C-alpha positions as CSV (number, residue, x, y, z in Angstrom):
1,M,0.0,0.0,0.0
2,Q,1.4,3.3,-1.1
3,C,1.1,6.2,1.3
4,R,-0.3,9.0,-0.8
5,H,-0.7,12.3,0.9
6,R,0.0,15.9,0.0
7,P,0.9,18.7,2.4
8,V,-1.8,21.3,2.8
9,D,0.3,23.6,4.9
10,E,4.0,23.0,5.1
11,E,4.4,25.3,8.1
12,S,1.8,23.6,10.4
13,M,2.6,20.1,8.9
14,I,-1.0,19.4,8.1
15,Y,-1.5,16.7,5.4
16,V,-4.5,15.5,3.4
17,Y,-4.7,11.8,2.8
18,D,-6.5,10.0,0.0
19,E,-10.0,9.0,1.4
20,K,-9.7,5.5,-0.1
21,I,-6.5,4.9,1.8
22,V,-7.9,6.1,5.1
23,I,-11.0,3.9,4.6
24,R,-8.8,0.9,3.8
25,V,-6.6,1.4,6.8
26,A,-9.7,1.8,9.1
27,D,-11.1,-1.5,7.6
28,M,-7.9,-3.3,8.3
29,I,-7.8,-2.1,11.9
30,G,-11.5,-3.1,12.3
31,T,-10.8,-6.6,10.9
32,A,-7.7,-7.0,13.1
33,T,-9.7,-6.0,16.2
34,S,-12.6,-8.2,15.4
35,S,-10.2,-11.1,14.9
36,L,-8.1,-10.6,18.0
37,L,-10.8,-9.8,20.5
38,P,-12.4,-13.3,20.6
39,V,-8.9,-14.9,20.8
40,L,-7.9,-12.5,23.6
41,A,-11.1,-13.3,25.4
42,V,-10.5,-17.0,25.3
43,I,-6.9,-16.6,26.5
44,V,-7.9,-14.4,29.4
45,L,-10.8,-16.6,30.4
46,Y,-8.6,-19.7,30.3
47,S,-6.0,-18.1,32.5
48,V,-8.3,-16.8,35.2
49,R,-9.5,-19.4,37.7
50,E,-11.8,-17.3,40.0
51,M,-15.4,-17.6,38.7
52,L,-16.5,-14.2,39.7
53,I,-13.5,-12.6,37.9
54,R,-14.3,-14.7,34.9
55,L,-17.9,-13.4,34.8
56,G,-16.6,-9.9,35.1
57,M,-14.2,-10.6,32.2
58,I,-17.1,-11.9,30.1
59,A,-19.0,-8.6,30.8
60,L,-15.9,-6.6,29.9
61,F,-15.2,-8.4,26.6
62,T,-18.8,-8.3,25.6
63,V,-19.0,-4.6,26.0
64,L,-15.7,-4.2,24.1
65,F,-17.0,-6.4,21.3
66,A,-20.2,-4.3,21.1
67,L,-18.3,-1.1,21.0
68,A,-15.9,-2.4,18.4
69,L,-18.9,-3.3,16.2
70,M,-20.5,0.1,16.7
71,V,-17.3,1.9,15.8
72,T,-16.0,-0.2,12.9
73,T,-19.2,-1.2,11.1
74,E,-22.4,0.3,9.9
75,A,-24.5,-2.5,11.4
76,K,-28.0,-1.8,12.7
77,R,-28.6,-1.9,16.5
78,I,-30.4,-5.3,16.2
79,E,-27.4,-6.8,14.3
80,I,-25.0,-5.6,16.9
81,F,-27.2,-7.0,19.6
82,A,-27.4,-10.4,17.9
83,A,-23.7,-10.6,17.3
84,T,-22.9,-9.5,20.9
85,A,-25.4,-12.1,22.3
86,A,-23.7,-14.8,20.3
87,F,-20.3,-13.7,21.4
88,A,-21.3,-13.7,25.1
89,S,-22.9,-17.1,24.7
90,V,-19.7,-18.6,23.3
91,Q,-17.8,-17.1,26.2
92,V,-20.3,-18.5,28.8
93,V,-20.1,-22.0,27.2
94,F,-16.3,-21.8,27.2
95,V,-16.2,-20.9,30.9
96,G,-18.7,-23.6,31.7
97,S,-16.7,-26.3,29.9
98,T,-13.4,-25.2,31.4
99,S,-14.5,-24.8,35.0
100,S,-12.2,-26.4,37.6
């Protein structure tokens, strides 16, 4: 990816970037976040043994997931709710199956 920008004002170092490049970078960040968040949740939930802390982590990761969807997609509220409910359900099943 080529970084195409042009200076608007040399003195104040303000640059204007091509809109397509900015959108592409934002999409890449959103994709990376949506891929890493579930993996991070599983790693954290696996390493924590205290059930109350695990439940708190589920709540935290669920909120982070919903916020990531809100910020990085144009999904409707019901779509975000459905995806977040599915994400929380997977975490709960994971915690239930790995309880000590």
